[in-house]
C-alpha positions in Angstrom: 0.0 0.0 0.0 1.3 3.3 -1.0 0.7 6.4 0.9 -1.8 8.9 -0.5 0.2 12.1 0.0 3.5 13.6 1.6 6.9 12.2 1.8 7.5 8.7 2.9 9.2 7.8 6.2 12.4 6.9 4.4 12.4 10.3 2.7 12.1 12.0 6.1 14.9 10.0 7.5 17.2 10.7 4.5 16.3 14.4 4.9 17.2 14.4 8.6 20.4 12.6 8.0 21.3 15.0 5.3 20.6 18.0 7.6 22.7 16.5 10.4 25.5 15.8 7.9 25.4 19.5 6.9 25.6 20.6 10.5 28.4 18.2 11.3 30.3 19.5 8.3 29.7 23.0 9.4 30.8 22.2 13.0 33.9 20.5 11.7 34.7 23.4 9.5 34.3 25.8 12.4 36.5 23.7 14.6 39.2 23.3 11.9 39.4 27.0 11.1 38.9 28.3 14.6 42.0 30.0 16.2 40.7 29.0 19.6 41.7 25.5 20.8 38.6 23.3 21.3 39.1 20.2 23.5 36.7 17.5 24.4 37.3 15.4 27.6 35.5 12.5 29.1 34.5 12.7 32.8 37.7 10.8 33.7 39.8 13.7 32.4 41.1 12.0 29.2 41.3 14.2 26.1 39.0 12.7 23.4 39.3 15.4 20.8 41.3 18.5 20.0 41.0 20.7 17.0 44.0 21.7 14.8 44.3 25.1 16.5 45.1 23.3 19.7 48.6 22.6 18.5 49.4 26.3 18.2 47.6 27.3 21.4 49.0 24.5 23.6 52.4 24.4 21.8 52.6 20.6 21.2 51.6 18.1 18.5 48.0 16.9 18.2 48.9 13.3 18.9 50.7 14.4 22.1 47.6 16.3 23.2 45.4 13.3 22.7 47.8 11.1 24.7 47.4 13.3 27.9 44.9 13.9 30.6 43.9 17.5 31.6 46.3 17.4 34.6 49.2 15.4 33.2 52.5 16.6 34.8 53.9 17.2 31.3 51.8 20.4 31.1 53.7 21.9 34.1 50.5 23.7 35.1 50.9 26.8 37.5 48.8 29.8 38.4 49.4 33.0 36.6 51.8 34.3 39.2 53.9 31.0 39.1 52.3 29.5 42.2 50.8 26.0 42.5 47.7 25.2 40.4 45.1 24.4 43.0 42.4 21.8 42.4 39.7 24.4 43.2 41.0 26.6 40.5 41.0 23.9 37.7 38.2 24.4 35.2 37.7 20.6 34.6 37.1 20.0 38.4 34.7 23.0 38.6 32.6 21.9 35.6 32.7 18.2 36.8 31.5 19.3 40.3 29.0 22.0 39.5 27.7 20.7 36.1 27.7 24.4 35.1 29.7 26.3 32.5 32.8 28.3 33.4 34.3 31.4 31.7 37.8 33.0 31.6 39.5 30.8 34.1 43.2 31.4 33.7 46.4 29.5 34.4 49.8 28.9 32.8 51.6 25.9 31.1 55.2 25.4 30.0 56.5 23.4 27.0 59.6 21.3 26.8 61.8 24.3 25.9 60.8 26.3 28.9 58.4 28.6 27.1 55.5 29.7 29.2 52.0 30.2 27.9 49.2 31.9 29.6 45.7 30.4 28.9 42.1 31.6 29.3 39.6 28.7 29.5 35.8 28.6 28.9 34.1 25.3 29.5 30.7 23.6 29.5 29.3 20.1 30.3 27.7 17.9 27.6 24.8 15.7 28.7 23.2 12.6 27.0 19.5 12.1 26.3 19.1 10.7 29.8 20.6 13.9 31.3 23.8 12.1 32.4 27.2 13.9 32.0 28.7 12.5 28.8 31.7 14.7 28.2 33.2 18.2 28.8 34.1 20.7 26.1 36.6 23.5 26.7 37.5 26.5 24.5 41.2 27.6 25.2 42.5 31.0 24.2 46.2 32.0 24.2 46.4 35.2 26.3 50.2 35.2 26.6 50.7 38.4 24.8 48.1 40.3 26.8 49.4 38.9 30.1 53.0 39.9 29.3 51.8 43.4 28.3 49.9 43.6 31.6 53.0 42.5 33.5 55.2 44.9 31.6 52.7 47.7 32.4 52.7 46.8 36.1 56.5 46.5 36.1 56.7 49.9 34.4 54.3 51.5 37.0 56.3 49.9 39.8 59.6 51.2 38.4 57.9 54.6 37.9 56.8 54.7 41.5 60.3 53.5 42.7 62.1 56.0 40.6 59.9 58.9 41.8 60.3 57.8 45.4 64.0 57.3 45.2 64.5 60.7 43.5 62.4 62.2 46.3 60.1 63.8 43.8 56.3 63.9 44.0 54.3 63.5 40.8 50.8 64.5 40.1 48.1 63.9 37.3 45.4 66.6 37.4 42.1 66.2 35.7 41.4 69.8 34.7 37.6 69.4 34.4 37.0 67.7 37.8 39.9 69.2 39.7 40.8 65.7 40.9 44.5 65.1 41.4 46.3 61.8 41.5 49.5 61.8 43.5 52.5 59.5 43.7 56.2 59.5 44.8 57.8 61.0 47.9 54.6 62.5 49.2 55.3 62.1 52.9 59.0 63.0 52.6 58.1 66.4 51.0 54.8 67.3 52.6 54.6 65.4 55.8 51.2 64.0 54.8 50.8 60.2 54.4 49.8 59.1 50.8 46.3 58.3 52.1 45.9 61.8 53.6 47.1 63.5 50.5 44.7 61.7 48.1 42.0 64.1 49.3 44.0 67.2 48.2 42.7 68.4 44.8 43.6 71.5 42.8 41.9 74.0 45.1 43.5 72.6 48.3 46.9 72.5 46.4 46.7 76.2 45.7 45.8 77.0 49.3 49.0 75.4 50.5 51.2 77.6 48.3 52.7 80.5 50.2 50.5 83.7 49.8 53.4 85.7 48.5 54.2 83.1 45.8 50.6 82.1 44.8 49.7 84.8 42.3 53.1 84.5 40.5 52.8 80.7 40.3 49.2 80.7 39.0 50.2 83.3 36.3 53.1 81.0 35.2 50.7 78.0 35.0 48.2 80.1 32.9 51.0 81.4 30.6 52.3 77.9 29.9 48.8 76.5 29.3 48.0 79.4 26.8 51.3 79.1 25.0 51.3 75.2 25.0 54.7 75.1 26.6 56.3 73.3 29.5 56.4 75.1 32.8 59.0 75.3 35.6 58.7 77.4 38.7 59.8 77.6 42.3 57.5 78.4 45.1 57.1 77.9 48.9 54.8 75.1 49.9 53.2 74.6 53.4 53.8 71.1 54.9 51.6 69.3 57.4 53.7 70.7 60.3 52.9 74.3 59.1 56.5 75.0 58.0 57.3 76.0 54.4 59.6 74.2 52.0 60.9 75.4 48.6 59.4 73.4 45.7 60.6 73.2 42.1 57.6 72.3 40.0 58.1 71.1 36.4 55.2 69.9 34.2 53.2 70.0 31.0 49.6 70.3 29.8 47.7 67.8 27.5 45.2 69.3 25.0 42.2 67.8 23.2 41.4 68.3 19.5 40.0 71.7 20.1 43.2 72.8 21.8 41.7 72.9 25.3 43.9 71.6 28.1 42.2 68.7 29.9 45.1 67.2 31.9 48.1 68.6 33.8 51.2 66.4 34.5 54.0 67.5 36.8 56.7 66.6 39.3 57.4 68.5 42.5 61.0 68.4 44.0 62.1 69.7 47.4 64.8 72.3 46.7 64.9 73.8 50.2 68.5 72.8 50.9 69.9 74.0 47.6 68.0 77.3 47.7 68.9 78.0 51.4 72.5 77.1 50.5 72.5 79.5 47.6 71.1 82.2 49.8 73.8 81.5 52.4 76.4 81.6 49.6 75.2 85.0 48.3 75.2 86.3 51.9 78.8 84.9 52.3 79.9 86.5 49.1 78.4 89.8 50.2 80.2 89.6 53.5 83.4 88.7 51.7 83.1 91.8 49.5 82.3 94.0 52.5 85.3 92.5 54.4 87.7 93.1 51.4 86.4 96.7 51.1 86.8 97.2 54.9 90.5 96.2 54.7 91.0 98.0 51.4 91.9 94.8 49.6 91.4 94.5 45.9 90.6 91.5 43.7 92.0 90.8 40.3 91.7 88.1 37.6 93.7 87.3 34.4 92.2 85.1 31.7 95.4 83.6 30.2 93.7 82.3 27.1 91.7 85.5 26.2 94.4 87.8 27.6 91.7 89.7 29.6 92.3 91.3 33.0 89.6 92.1 35.5 90.1 94.5 38.4 87.6 95.2 41.3 86.9 98.8 42.1 89.1 98.5 45.2 92.0 97.4 42.9 91.6 100.6 40.8 91.7 102.6 44.0 94.9 100.9 45.2 96.6 102.0 41.9 95.2 105.5 42.4 92.7 105.5 39.5 89.6 107.6 40.4 87.2 105.0 38.7 87.1 101.7 37.0 86.3 103.2 33.5 90.0 102.7 32.4 90.5 99.4 30.5 93.4 97.4 31.9 95.3 95.5 29.2 98.5 93.4 29.6 100.6 96.3 28.3 98.9 98.8 30.6 99.5 96.5 33.6 103.2 96.2 32.8 103.6 99.9 32.6 102.3 100.4 36.1 105.4 98.6 37.7 109.1 99.4 37.9 111.1 97.2 35.5 113.0 95.3 38.2 109.8 94.6 40.2 107.9 93.5 37.1 110.7 91.1 36.4 110.3 89.5 39.9 106.5 89.2 39.4 106.9 87.7 35.9 109.4 85.1 37.1 107.1 84.2 40.0 104.2 83.7 37.6 106.3 81.7 35.2 107.5 79.4 37.9 103.9 78.9 39.0 102.9 78.0 35.4 105.8 75.6 34.9 105.5 73.8 38.3 102.2 71.8 38.4 102.7 71.0 42.1 102.4 74.7 43.0 99.0 76.5 43.1 99.7 80.0 44.4 102.2 82.7 45.2 102.7 85.6 47.6 105.1 88.5 47.2 105.6 92.2 47.9 106.6 94.6 45.1 106.4 98.3 44.1 103.9 100.0 41.8 103.6 103.4 40.2 100.7 105.2 42.0 98.6 107.8 40.2 99.8 110.4 42.9 103.3 110.2 41.3 104.8 108.2 44.2 106.1 104.7 44.5 103.7 102.5 46.6 104.3 99.0 48.1 101.7 96.3 47.6 101.3 92.7 48.6 100.0 90.4 45.9 98.6 86.9 46.3 97.6 84.7 43.4 96.2 81.2 42.6 96.5 79.5 39.3 93.6 77.5 37.8 94.3 74.7 35.3 92.1 72.7 32.9 91.7 69.0 32.9 94.9 68.6 30.9 96.8 70.7 33.4 97.1 73.7 31.2 97.0 77.1 32.9 93.7 78.9 32.1 93.2 81.6 34.8 95.3 83.4 37.4 93.3 85.2 40.1 94.1 86.7 43.5 94.1 89.8 45.8 96.2 93.0 46.2 96.7 95.1 49.4 98.5 98.4 49.8 101.3 97.9 52.4 103.1 101.2 51.9 102.6 102.3 55.5 103.8 99.0 56.9 106.9 99.1 54.7 107.8 102.7 55.9 107.2 101.6 59.5 109.5 98.6 58.9 112.3 100.8 57.7 111.8 103.2 60.6 111.9 100.2 63.0 115.2 99.0 61.4 116.8 102.3 62.0 115.5 102.4 65.6 116.8 98.9 66.2 120.3 99.9 65.2 120.2 102.8 67.7 118.8 100.5 70.4 121.6 97.9 69.8 124.3 100.5 70.3 122.8 101.7 73.6 122.0 98.2 74.7 125.5 96.8 74.5 127.3 99.8 76.0 124.9 100.5 78.9 126.1 99.9 82.5 122.6 98.7 83.4 121.9 94.9 83.0 119.5 94.0 80.2 118.1 90.6 79.4 115.6 89.8 76.6 113.3 86.7 76.8 110.9 85.2 74.2 107.4 85.5 75.5 106.2 82.1 74.3 109.2 79.8 75.2 110.4 81.9 78.2 114.0 81.3 77.0 116.6 84.0 76.9 117.3 85.5 73.5 119.9 88.0 74.3 121.8 89.8 77.1 124.3 92.7 77.3 127.7 92.8 78.9 126.4 94.4 82.1 124.1 91.5 82.7 126.8 88.9 82.0 129.1 90.7 84.5 126.4 91.0 87.2 125.1 87.4 87.1 128.3 85.6 86.1 127.0 84.1 82.8 128.9 84.0 79.5 127.2 85.0 76.2 127.0 81.3 75.3 125.2 80.5 78.7 122.6 83.1 78.0 121.1 81.2 75.1 120.0 78.3 77.4 118.8 80.5 80.3 115.2 80.4 81.7 113.8 83.1 83.9 113.2 80.8 86.8 117.0 80.2 87.1 117.6 83.9 87.8 114.9 84.4 90.5 113.6 83.1 93.8 110.2 81.5 93.6 108.4 84.5 95.2 110.1 86.9 92.8 109.2 84.7 89.9 105.5 84.9 90.9 105.8 88.7 91.2 107.3 88.9 87.7 104.4 86.8 86.3 101.8 89.1 88.0 103.7 92.2 86.7 103.6 90.9 83.1 100.0 89.9 83.3 99.0 93.4 84.6 101.0 95.2 81.8 102.3 97.6 84.4 105.3 99.7 83.7 106.3 100.4 87.3 109.6 99.1 88.7 109.6 96.1 91.0 111.9 95.0 93.8 112.8 91.3 93.6 115.5 88.8 94.7 117.8 87.6 92.0 120.2 84.6 91.9 123.7 84.6 90.4 125.1 81.6 88.5 127.0 80.6 91.7 123.8 80.5 93.7 124.2 83.8 95.6 121.1 85.9 96.0 120.9 89.6 95.9 118.1 92.2 95.9 117.4 94.1 92.7 115.1 96.6 91.1 113.7 95.4 87.8 111.7 97.1 85.1 109.8 95.0 82.5 108.8 95.9 79.0 107.0 93.9 76.3 108.0 94.7 72.7 108.5 93.3 69.3 112.1 92.1 68.8 113.4 90.1 65.7 109.9 89.5 64.4 108.6 88.0 67.6 107.1 89.3 70.8 109.7 89.6 73.5 110.0 90.7 77.1 112.9 92.9 78.2 114.2 93.1 81.8 116.2 96.1 83.1 117.9 95.0 86.3 119.6 97.2 88.9 121.6 95.7 91.8 120.2 97.0 95.2 122.6 95.0 97.4 124.6 98.1 98.7 121.5 100.0 99.4 119.6 97.1 101.0 122.2 96.3 103.6 122.0 99.9 104.9 118.2 100.1 104.8 117.4 96.6 106.1 117.3 97.4 109.8 115.5 100.8 109.2 113.0 99.0 107.0 112.2 96.5 109.8 111.5 99.3 112.3 109.4 101.1 109.7 107.3 98.0 109.1 106.7 97.6 112.8 105.6 101.2 113.1 103.4 100.8 110.1 101.8 97.7 111.5 101.2 99.4 114.8 99.5 102.3 113.0 97.5 99.8 111.0 96.4 98.0 114.2 95.5 101.3 115.8 93.6 102.3 112.7 91.7 99.0 112.6 91.0 99.4 116.3 89.4 102.8 115.7 87.4 101.4 112.8 86.2 98.5 114.9 85.1 100.9 117.7 83.3 103.0 115.1 81.8 99.8 113.7 80.5 98.8 117.1 79.0 102.3 117.5 77.4 102.0 114.1 76.1 98.6 115.0 74.5 100.0 118.2 72.8 102.8 116.2 71.8 100.3 113.5 70.3 98.1 116.1 68.1 100.9 117.4 67.0 101.6 113.9 66.2 98.0 113.2 63.7 98.0 116.1 61.6 100.4 114.0 62.0 98.4 110.7 61.2 94.7 110.1 63.4 94.8 107.0 66.5 95.1 109.3 65.3 93.0 112.3 67.6 90.2 111.4 70.7 92.4 111.9 69.9 92.7 115.7 70.2 88.9 115.9 73.7 89.0 114.4 75.5 91.5 116.7 76.6 89.0 119.2 78.0 86.6 116.5 79.7 89.5 114.6 81.2 90.8 117.8 82.6 87.3 118.4 83.9 87.1 114.9 85.6 90.5 115.3 87.0 89.8 118.8 88.9 86.8 117.5 91.1 88.6 115.0 91.5 91.5 117.5 92.8 89.0 120.0 95.2 87.7 117.4 96.4 91.2 116.6 97.0 92.0 120.3 98.9 88.8 120.9 101.0 89.3 117.7 101.6 92.9 118.7 102.9 91.9 122.1 105.1 89.3 120.5 106.5 91.9 118.2 107.3 94.2 121.2 109.2 91.3 122.8 110.9 90.5 119.5 112.0 94.1 119.0 113.9 94.0 122.4 115.8 90.9 121.4 116.3 91.5 117.7 118.8 94.4 118.0 121.4 92.4 119.9 120.8 89.2 118.0 121.1 91.1 114.7 124.4 92.7 115.7 125.8 89.3 116.8 124.7 87.7 113.6 126.3 90.4 111.4 129.6 90.0 113.3 129.5 86.3 113.2 128.6 86.0 109.5 131.7 88.0 108.6 133.9 85.6 110.5 132.7 82.3 109.0 133.8 80.7 105.7 132.0 81.6 102.5 130.4 78.1 102.4 128.5 78.9 105.7 127.6 82.4 104.4 126.0 80.8 101.3 124.0 78.3 103.5 122.7 81.2 105.7 121.7 83.3 102.7 119.9 80.3 101.2 118.0 79.7 104.5 117.1 83.4 104.8 115.8 83.5 101.2 113.7 80.4 101.9 112.1 82.0 105.0 109.6 83.7 102.7 108.2 80.3 101.8 105.1 79.1 103.8 106.2 77.9 107.3 105.5 74.2 108.1 103.4 73.5 111.2 103.5 70.0 112.7 101.2 68.0 115.0 102.7 66.8 118.3 103.4 63.4 116.8 105.0 64.8 113.6 107.1 67.2 115.7 108.5 64.4 117.8 109.3 62.3 114.7 111.0 65.3 113.0 113.1 65.9 116.1 114.1 62.3 116.4 115.1 62.1 112.7 117.1 65.3 112.8 118.9 64.1 116.0 119.8 60.8 114.2 121.2 62.7 111.3 123.3 64.9 113.6 124.6 61.9 115.6 125.6 60.3 112.3 127.8 63.3 111.6 129.6 63.1 114.9 127.7 65.6 117.1 127.4 65.0 120.9 124.1 63.7 122.1 123.2 66.8 124.1 124.2 69.1 121.1 122.3 66.9 118.6 119.2 67.0 120.8 119.4 70.8 121.2 120.0 71.5 117.5 117.4 69.0 116.3 114.7 70.7 118.4 115.8 74.2 117.3 115.6 73.2 113.6 112.1 71.9 114.0 111.1 75.1 115.7 112.2 77.0 112.7 109.6 75.2 110.6 111.9 75.1 107.5 111.5 71.5 106.8 113.7 68.4 106.9 117.3 68.8 107.9 119.1 68.2 104.6 122.7 67.2 104.0 123.6 70.6 102.6 122.9 72.3 105.9 125.2 70.1 108.1 128.4 72.3 107.7 126.5 75.1 109.4 126.1 73.1 112.6 129.9 72.7 112.9 130.2 76.5 113.0 131.5 78.1 116.3 128.6 80.5 115.9 125.8 78.0 115.4 123.8 79.1 118.4 124.1 82.8 117.3 122.8 81.8 113.9 119.9 79.6 115.3 118.9 82.4 117.7 118.8 84.9 114.8 116.9 82.6 112.5 114.4 81.9 115.3 113.8 85.6 115.6 113.4 85.9 111.8 110.8 83.1 111.9 109.0 84.7 114.8 108.8 88.1 112.9 107.3 86.5 109.8 104.8 84.4 111.8 103.6 87.5 113.7 103.4 89.5 110.5 101.3 86.7 108.9 99.0 86.5 111.9 98.4 90.2 111.9 97.7 90.2 108.1 95.2 87.3 108.4 93.4 89.1 111.3 93.3 92.3 109.3 92.0 90.5 106.2 89.3 88.8 108.3 88.1 92.0 109.9 88.2 93.8 106.5 86.0 91.1 105.1 83.5 91.4 107.9 83.6 95.2 107.7 83.0 95.0 103.9 80.0 92.7 104.4 78.6 95.0 107.1 79.1 98.0 104.9 77.2 96.4 102.0 74.5 95.1 104.4 73.9 98.4 106.1 74.1 100.6 103.0 70.8 101.8 101.6 70.2 103.3 98.2 67.9 106.3 98.6 67.5 107.0 94.9 64.8 104.3 94.4 66.3 103.4 91.0 67.5 100.0 89.8 71.2 99.6 89.4 73.4 96.8 88.0 74.5 94.4 90.8 75.7 90.8 91.2 73.2 88.4 92.7 76.0 86.2 93.9 77.7 89.1 95.8 74.4 90.1 97.6 74.0 86.4 98.8 77.7 86.2 99.8 77.3 89.4 101.9 74.4 87.8 103.9 76.4 84.5 104.3 79.4 86.5 105.7 77.0 88.3 108.2 75.7 84.9 109.3 79.1 83.2 109.4 78.9 82.8 113.2 75.6 80.9 113.0 76.5 78.9 109.9 79.8 77.4 111.4 78.0 75.8 114.3 76.4 73.0 112.4 75.2 74.1 109.0 76.7 72.6 105.8 76.4 75.3 103.1 76.3 73.9 99.5 76.6 76.5 96.7 75.6 75.7 93.1 76.3 79.0 91.3 76.1 79.4 87.6 78.2 82.2 86.1 75.6 85.0 85.5 76.4 88.6 84.7 75.1 91.4 87.0 71.4 92.3 86.5 69.3 95.5 87.0 67.8 95.2 90.5 67.4 96.9 93.9 70.4 95.2 95.6 69.6 96.7 99.1 66.1 95.1 99.0 67.6 91.8 97.8 69.8 91.7 100.9 66.7 91.6 103.0 65.2 88.9 100.9 68.2 86.6 101.4 68.4 87.6 105.1 64.8 86.6 105.8 64.9 83.4 103.8 68.3 82.2 105.1 67.6 83.0 108.7 64.2 81.3 108.5 65.9 78.2 107.1 68.5 78.2 109.9 65.7 78.5 112.5 63.7 75.7 110.8 66.8 73.4 111.0 67.5 74.5 114.6 70.9 75.6 113.2 71.9 72.1 112.2 71.6 70.6 108.7 72.1 71.3 105.0 71.5 74.6 103.3 71.7 74.4 99.5 71.9 77.7 97.6 71.4 77.6 93.8 71.8 80.4 91.2 70.6 79.4 87.7 70.3 81.1 84.3 66.8 80.6 83.1 67.0 82.6 79.9 65.1 85.9 80.5 65.2 85.3 84.3 67.6 84.4 87.1 66.5 81.7 89.5 67.7 81.7 93.1 66.6 78.8 95.3 67.3 78.2 99.0 66.8 74.6 100.1 66.9 73.5 103.8 66.7 70.1 105.4 64.2 71.3 108.1 60.8 69.6 109.0 58.9 71.4 106.2 55.9 73.7 106.1 52.4 72.3 107.0 50.3 72.3 103.8 47.4 73.8 105.8 49.3 77.1 106.3 51.3 77.4 103.1 48.7 79.8 101.6 49.1 82.1 104.7 52.8 82.3 105.1 53.1 85.4 102.9 50.2 87.2 104.7 51.2 90.2 106.9 51.5 89.4 110.6 51.1 85.7 110.1 53.8 83.8 112.0 54.3 80.3 113.5 56.9 81.6 116.0 56.1 82.0 119.7 54.9 85.5 120.8 57.7 88.0 121.0 60.0 86.2 118.5 58.5 87.3 115.2 56.1 89.9 113.9 55.0 88.0 110.8 56.2 90.6 108.4 59.4 88.9 107.1 57.9 86.8 104.3 55.4 89.6 103.5 58.4 92.0 102.9 60.1 89.3 100.8 57.0 88.9 98.7 56.6 92.6 98.1 60.3 93.1 97.2 60.1 90.2 94.7 56.9 91.7 93.2 58.7 95.1 93.0 61.3 93.4 90.8 58.4 92.0 88.6 59.5 88.5 89.8 57.8 85.6 91.4 58.2 83.1 94.3 57.7 79.3 94.2 57.5 77.1 97.3 58.0 73.4 97.5 57.9 71.7 100.9 57.8 68.3 102.4 59.3 66.8 105.6 63.1 67.0 105.2 63.1 69.4 102.3 61.8 73.0 101.8 62.7 75.0 98.7 62.0 78.7 98.2 62.6 79.6 94.5 62.9 83.3 93.6 62.7 84.2 89.8 64.0 87.7 88.9 63.9 89.2 85.4 67.3 90.2 84.0 66.1 93.4 82.3 63.7 96.2 83.2 
């Protein structure tokens, strides 16, 4: 049976088969011509099919591809950054697990030659009619070129950031339309802002940070560069995060669209603060140099050897006498300004400098023809500059008019000749020493005769060899004071003999060095006649001084009594009444010493006449050796006298006796002489003194020496007593003096404190340990009389608080515009409950009758009068009053 209409079943089947064949051919064609690798895998990971493009994309033959699984080790799979290829990142595993397509999953493979390929994979599952996973198909694209470009871009950007940061420049990219600025580089190093903080700074904020004085000029420069389509470069001050300004060098360019409108601005900002400040300092230094050269009338010159051009500064023209610098100076003109013989010297010096590469400069004096028609002397200095090949290119230097110095030098030479004639033929002894080495440089015939030295000996002489120690000290003080008065000293001859002399000292320039000249006159003949008269005169003078001091002390006591009456009416001086007994005790001690020494001097005077006569007769009868020993002992009596303890005295006597017994003296004589020698206080009995004890007149000599020692001891005791009384009188005078003018004067804070400490010496020495921490501070404007009362009240309060036993620390410190004086005691401290009241008038913690409560009130008012302030710190064991006084008005 045939169908009535339509196609038969076989026709439909053939048609369907034909359609599928067409689609298969089309798919095959697409897979063959596709540049993308197409790979089909079964669920076990085996590669079932790969199109021809797979060979190019994967880099291996098709047969090798079909022999591998997706994760075969031959692929050398890694992540894009070279790390491990994790299972969760593998597209096959993702599709197999999720049954969903994947797109653009990337990783890298490597061929046998080490070439790396970067792949992008898109994949999809393929299901059968029952819905089961039959296979997996993947499209693989070679993205190696794109990845490498991306990496190169990232590397370039990294290098760019590194270079900008290393170069300490800060770059910016400004979008002109939005005003948004992108920043990079050394942001924090230049501005102090962190990169995160600086991202918020756009164009407007950037302009705000430019210094107000530089902003308008900078914006004008930007606008001009934008209008003219040119690069820009400018320097302006830029405010950092800390508020300080740095100098910025800003270099950049604008980008324009097709219409010629600027839409972007690129630039780099560099910190030029150090260079600019260095340039400013250099300009200032150059300015100071020019001012200095002008001040010393020194000119500058320069000679370009290649161009044969000469430059003179205005001062150089003036040195040659030209009224202005309008005159052109050529080589010929320069040569004509010098005498021929001088020009020859200058030319030879310059030629030697050019020929000798090891030399760089010269210095010489020569003559010039001055415009005033006279010959002038100048000092020229020059330095030669060479090129890289060592060839001379420029000679430059300075010139100074030394005419006056030359004339003075000639006058000095003439004067020196006259001096040498007088110096050698004078009957007065002259000796010249070098000031630095203190070695003798020259002496005249009179000196050599007086001291017994030959001219050869003089060259090795030192001043200490010619003087006793005391005289050497006097000479040093004389030189230091630059006094021209004559001075009496004791000199020593070459043989050791000493003699009195009158010396005059003069410092002068001799043989190009600073020297000291001594003019020495022998006083021996005069001294022997006047010695006894001088002793009597000294005694009379000392008695007059004692009488004068006694009168002054009596007057001081009267003044103290009157002052005490006045202090009753004034709290400011109340502390002085408490000191009278201590001061009287301090004054009575030296008075007692003066009286005792005076009585000793009267006894000494009775004995000295006979002893002196016997001594003079005896010394003429003994050998010269004994005379020299006695003169040496007498000259050493001016040294400090040794005082021994009882034990030391016994040991000295015993040792001296042993020495004398060893030299054959009888026991009773050795005992007597040993004791007498210790009494002299000269020191140990040396071997050189032994011949004296064999003398027939030894007892006469020892008696006379004992009287000499007694005289010097009494004189020293009187002097110490007088010095002590003078110090107390000076302190009392300062303390009791009042300035009635009411004006500030310049005074030393340390001296006002020391005056009060001297007044309180009697109380301090009982059990107070005074510690002074004074910084060196110049005198300040103040009311010194008022400050005396400040220190008096505070110091005495501290002493009372410590019950006159403990530590008192006084500190003076420089605090810039102020001077700080603190007084710290180790007392029990001030109760915190009353600290606010202690400066109130009439408030006191003392028993009735012992204090009025006005002391600290007066202290507070005086400090306020100075525009100062008081700080108080107190705790048990430590109380500190700190006074701050301004240095100025």
